[in-house]
C-alpha positions in Angstrom: 132.7 101.3 -97.8 130.9 104.6 -98.1 127.0 103.9 -97.3 126.2 105.5 -100.6 128.7 103.4 -102.5 127.5 100.2 -100.9 123.7 101.1 -101.7 125.0 101.7 -105.2 126.7 98.4 -105.6 123.7 96.6 -104.1 121.4 98.3 -106.2 123.5 97.2 -109.4 123.5 93.7 -108.5 119.8 93.4 -107.7 119.4 94.9 -111.1 121.2 92.4 -112.6 119.4 89.8 -111.1 116.0 91.4 -112.0 117.2 91.9 -115.7 118.9 88.6 -116.4 117.7 86.0 -114.1 118.1 83.1 -116.5 121.7 84.1 -117.2 124.9 83.1 -115.3 126.0 86.4 -115.1 122.7 87.8 -114.2 121.7 84.9 -112.0 124.1 83.2 -109.4 127.1 85.5 -110.1 124.8 88.7 -109.1 123.4 86.5 -105.9 127.0 85.8 -104.8 128.0 89.4 -104.9 125.0 90.3 -103.1 125.9 87.8 -100.5 129.3 89.1 -100.3 127.8 92.8 -99.7 124.9 91.6 -97.0 127.4 91.6 -94.2 128.6 95.2 -95.0 124.9 96.3 -95.0 124.0 94.4 -91.8 127.0 96.4 -90.0 126.3 99.6 -91.6 122.5 99.1 -90.7 123.4 98.2 -86.7 125.6 101.3 -86.5 122.8 103.3 -87.6 120.4 101.8 -85.3 122.4 102.4 -82.5 122.8 106.0 -83.0 
């Protein structure tokens, strides 16, 4: 996944959590999506840190 795509998708899911925290769609579904994206973000940050 492209770094910009990853950042955009994480931002979208984070915004869903902030805007609709009390709803199923904005609450736990968005959190699951963020949890699924986190390993990709961690790998990317580690690669960037090694350069």
